[in-house]
C-alpha positions as CSV (number, residue, x, y, z in Angstrom):
1,X,-2.6,39.3,-45.9
2,X,-0.2,39.9,-42.7
3,X,-2.8,37.8,-40.4
4,X,-2.6,34.9,-43.1
5,X,1.6,34.9,-43.3
6,X,1.2,34.6,-39.1
7,X,-1.2,31.9,-39.2
8,X,0.8,29.9,-41.6
9,X,3.8,30.4,-39.8
10,X,2.4,28.9,-36.8
11,X,0.9,26.0,-38.1
12,X,1.2,23.2,-36.0
13,X,1.4,20.6,-39.0
14,X,4.8,22.5,-39.8
15,X,6.3,23.1,-36.2
16,X,8.9,20.7,-34.4
17,X,6.9,18.0,-32.4
18,X,7.8,18.5,-28.4
19,X,9.7,16.1,-26.7
20,X,7.9,13.4,-24.6
21,X,7.7,13.9,-20.9
22,X,9.5,11.0,-19.2
23,X,7.3,8.1,-17.6
24,X,7.2,6.9,-14.1
25,X,8.4,3.3,-13.6
26,X,5.8,0.9,-13.9
27,X,5.0,-1.7,-10.7
28,X,6.0,-5.2,-10.9
29,X,3.2,-7.4,-12.3
30,X,2.4,-9.3,-9.0
31,X,2.1,-6.0,-7.5
32,X,-0.5,-4.9,-9.6
33,X,-2.4,-8.2,-9.7
34,X,-2.5,-8.3,-6.0
35,X,-3.8,-4.5,-5.7
36,X,-6.5,-5.1,-8.6
37,X,-7.7,-8.3,-7.1
38,X,-6.5,-11.0,-9.8
39,X,-4.4,-14.1,-9.1
40,X,-1.6,-13.6,-6.7
41,X,1.8,-15.2,-7.4
42,X,2.2,-18.8,-6.1
43,X,3.9,-18.2,-2.9
44,X,1.9,-14.9,-1.9
45,X,0.3,-15.1,1.6
46,X,-2.5,-12.7,3.0
47,X,-2.2,-11.6,6.6
48,X,-5.3,-10.7,8.2
49,X,-4.7,-8.8,11.5
50,X,-7.5,-8.0,14.1
51,X,-6.5,-5.3,16.7
52,X,-8.8,-4.2,19.8
53,X,-7.3,-0.9,21.3
54,X,-7.4,-0.3,25.1
55,X,-9.9,2.0,26.5
56,X,-8.8,5.7,25.6
57,X,-6.1,4.4,22.8
58,X,-8.1,4.3,19.8
59,X,-6.8,7.6,18.4
60,X,-3.1,6.9,19.3
61,X,-3.7,3.5,18.0
62,X,-4.5,4.8,14.6
63,X,-2.1,7.2,14.1
64,X,0.4,4.1,15.1
65,X,-1.1,1.8,12.1
66,X,-1.5,5.0,9.5
67,X,2.4,5.5,10.2
68,X,3.0,2.0,8.8
69,X,1.1,2.2,5.8
70,X,3.4,4.0,3.5
71,X,7.2,2.4,4.5
72,X,5.5,-1.0,4.3
73,X,3.9,-0.1,0.7
74,X,7.4,0.7,-0.4
75,X,9.0,-2.5,0.8
76,X,10.0,-5.3,-1.7
77,X,7.7,-8.1,-1.1
78,X,4.5,-6.1,-0.1
79,X,2.1,-6.3,-2.6
80,X,-0.7,-4.9,-0.7
81,X,-1.1,-3.3,2.8
82,X,-4.6,-2.0,3.8
83,X,-5.9,-0.6,7.1
84,X,-9.5,-0.7,7.9
85,X,-11.8,0.6,10.8
86,X,-14.4,-1.9,12.2
87,X,-18.1,-0.8,11.7
88,X,-19.9,-3.2,14.0
89,X,-18.8,-3.3,16.7
90,X,-16.8,0.2,16.4
91,X,-13.3,0.4,17.7
92,X,-11.6,-2.1,16.4
93,X,-9.0,-2.3,13.4
94,X,-8.0,-4.8,10.6
95,X,-4.9,-4.9,8.4
96,X,-5.1,-6.9,5.4
97,X,-1.7,-7.5,4.2
98,X,-0.2,-9.4,1.2
99,X,3.0,-10.4,0.6
100,X,5.1,-12.4,-2.1
101,X,6.0,-14.8,0.5
102,X,6.3,-15.6,4.0
103,X,9.9,-14.9,3.5
104,X,8.9,-11.2,2.7
105,X,6.9,-11.0,5.7
106,X,9.4,-11.9,7.7
107,X,11.6,-9.2,6.4
108,X,9.0,-6.8,7.2
109,X,9.1,-7.6,10.6
110,X,13.1,-6.5,10.8
111,X,12.5,-3.1,9.6
112,X,12.6,0.2,11.6
113,X,9.0,1.1,11.1
114,X,7.8,-2.5,12.3
115,X,10.0,-2.3,15.2
116,X,8.9,0.8,16.5
117,X,5.5,-0.6,16.1
118,X,6.0,-3.6,17.9
119,X,7.8,-1.9,20.9
120,X,4.9,0.3,21.2
121,X,2.0,-2.1,20.5
122,X,1.4,-3.8,23.9
123,X,0.6,-0.3,25.5
124,X,-2.3,0.1,22.9
125,X,-3.9,-3.2,22.4
126,X,-6.1,-5.2,24.4
127,X,-6.2,-8.0,21.9
128,X,-4.4,-8.7,18.7
129,X,-5.4,-11.8,16.5
130,X,-3.4,-12.4,13.1
131,X,-3.9,-15.3,10.8
132,X,-1.8,-16.1,7.3
133,X,-4.2,-17.0,4.2
134,X,-3.4,-18.7,1.0
135,X,-5.4,-17.5,-2.1
136,X,-7.1,-20.7,-3.8
137,X,-9.4,-19.1,-6.5
């Protein structure tokens, strides 16, 4: 009989409900759309940057590029920022950056992490090709 009373006393249907855990703030809609491949905001631009390292500088170049990822992704106008490694021919890197506008990218170029990269890049690169693109479909 004591077991039955204990079971009834701890019946989940009669116990008070737990408080819900606080949720993380949701990302902006434009950021979600760009990251998932949907339609981008009207003024958004995609920047494709192809980087070729100097001989013997590939590892250091990758480290410098990786150091840009987190702070850049936290910037207000950054929709997407991805680093890719070349498969054929090997050794190169590609940055695919999606920005809410050209102005957002211009602001990015004045951040401490970008200025640090800009001061070091010439010693690491043999070539750099950058092209802005607009999504049409």
